[in-house]
C-alpha positions in Angstrom: 85.6 30.7 331.7 81.9 33.1 331.8 79.2 32.2 329.8 79.4 33.0 326.5 82.9 30.8 326.2 81.3 28.1 328.7 80.7 25.1 325.9 77.2 24.4 326.0 76.3 20.3 326.8 73.6 18.3 324.6 73.9 15.9 326.6 74.3 14.3 330.0 77.7 14.1 331.1 79.0 10.6 333.1 76.9 8.2 331.3 78.1 4.7 330.8 79.5 3.0 334.1 83.2 3.1 334.2 82.7 7.0 333.1 80.3 6.9 336.6 81.8 5.1 338.5 85.2 7.3 337.8 83.5 10.2 338.3 82.9 8.9 342.2 86.6 7.4 342.3 87.9 11.3 341.1 86.0 13.1 344.0 86.5 11.7 346.5 90.4 10.9 345.9 90.4 14.1 345.0 88.4 14.5 348.8 90.8 12.8 350.5 93.9 14.3 349.2 93.1 17.5 350.6 90.3 17.0 353.0 92.0 19.8 355.7 90.7 22.5 352.7 87.5 21.5 351.8 86.1 22.9 355.5 84.2 26.0 354.3 82.5 23.4 351.0 81.7 21.4 353.3 80.2 23.6 356.2 78.3 25.4 352.8 76.5 22.2 352.2 75.3 21.0 354.8 73.9 25.2 354.8 72.8 24.0 351.3 71.8 20.8 352.8 69.0 23.3 355.6 67.4 25.4 352.8 66.6 23.0 350.8 64.6 21.3 353.6 63.2 24.5 355.2 61.4 25.4 351.6 61.3 21.7 350.5 57.5 22.0 351.7 56.5 25.0 349.9 58.0 23.2 346.6 56.0 20.0 347.1 52.6 22.3 348.0 53.2 24.5 345.1 53.9 21.1 342.9 50.5 19.2 344.3 48.7 22.6 343.7 49.8 22.3 339.7 52.0 19.0 338.4 49.0 17.3 338.9 46.7 18.7 335.8 49.9 19.4 333.8 49.8 18.6 329.9 53.0 19.6 329.5 55.3 17.9 331.7 58.8 19.0 332.1 59.7 15.6 333.0 58.8 14.1 330.6 60.0 16.6 328.4 62.9 18.2 329.8 66.4 15.8 329.8 67.3 16.8 333.0 71.3 15.3 335.1 72.8 15.9 337.7 75.9 18.5 337.2 79.2 18.8 338.9 77.6 20.7 341.3 74.8 18.3 341.8 77.0 15.9 342.8 79.5 18.7 345.3 76.6 19.2 347.2 75.4 15.4 347.4 79.6 14.1 348.1 79.8 16.8 350.8 76.7 17.0 352.9 77.3 13.8 353.4 74.1 12.0 351.6 74.2 8.9 349.3 75.5 9.4 346.3 73.3 8.5 343.7 74.1 5.0 341.8 74.4 6.6 338.7 73.8 9.2 336.1 70.1 10.2 335.0 68.9 8.4 332.2 65.6 9.1 329.9 63.8 6.2 329.9 60.8 6.0 327.3 60.9 9.8 327.3 61.1 10.3 330.6 63.1 11.0 334.5 62.7 7.3 335.4 62.3 9.1 338.8 58.8 10.3 338.0 56.4 8.2 338.8 52.3 8.9 338.4 52.5 10.5 342.4 55.3 12.8 340.3 59.2 12.6 341.5 60.4 9.4 344.1 63.5 11.1 345.2 64.2 12.9 348.2 64.4 17.3 347.2 68.1 17.1 348.5 68.6 14.1 345.8 67.3 15.7 342.5 69.7 17.8 340.7 68.8 21.0 341.6 67.0 22.5 338.8 63.9 20.0 339.4 63.7 22.1 342.0 65.2 25.6 341.2 62.9 25.5 337.6 59.8 27.4 338.4 56.5 26.1 335.4 54.8 29.3 333.4 51.2 27.8 336.1 53.6 27.4 339.6 54.5 30.8 338.7 51.0 31.8 337.7 50.0 30.0 340.7 52.6 32.5 343.3 51.2 35.3 342.0 47.9 34.8 342.6 47.1 37.7 345.9 47.6 35.9 348.9 50.4 36.8 351.8 53.7 37.0 350.3 56.2 35.6 352.8 56.3 32.2 351.9 56.5 32.6 348.0 58.9 34.6 348.6 61.0 33.4 350.8 60.9 30.2 348.4 61.7 32.1 345.6 64.6 34.0 348.2 65.8 30.7 349.2 65.7 28.8 345.6 68.2 32.5 344.6 70.5 31.7 347.7 70.7 28.2 346.6 71.9 28.8 343.4 74.3 31.8 344.7 75.6 28.2 347.0 75.5 26.0 344.8 77.9 28.7 342.9 80.1 29.6 345.2 80.8 25.9 347.3 82.1 24.4 343.5 84.1 27.7 343.4 85.6 26.6 346.7 86.2 23.4 345.8 88.8 24.6 343.3 89.4 26.4 345.5 90.4 23.3 347.7 91.7 21.7 345.5 95.0 23.7 343.4 96.2 24.9 345.4 99.0 23.2 345.1 99.1 25.3 341.8 100.0 27.9 343.1 103.0 26.3 345.3 105.5 26.2 342.4 
């Protein structure tokens, strides 16, 4: 499906405990049944994890220099949730699967504290890492050594592409039997 035909999701999927339990079961069951065809997806999730870990300190530094003084905190105004690619990444990289979908509490992400997000970067929905706000863009545009800035932006774009490939690999692996008919 291209972007023109994809339905726009206006609220987080899998919000109820029942839906979340069914999602976890379906992902686990489907993965178990197709384990021999998921090696590429597992490998890709590991590469995404390493990339996220490498860029994490630069992102944390960027956030520490911009978020503390922010008056338009994205964690308060945005509605974020785990999308399918996030869940595939968490599942295949061996991280602890989230206990539930993220649901805003008191007009804010429940993981936001006065010191920032309490989730490790690898456990956050990717939009929380990928989104660079206007203040951060200004900070990145300041004169200085270009290598950390350029490598961080490049890494985020590479991660974004690898996540799409992870989803494609999973779909390819679990839909192989359709081609058998």
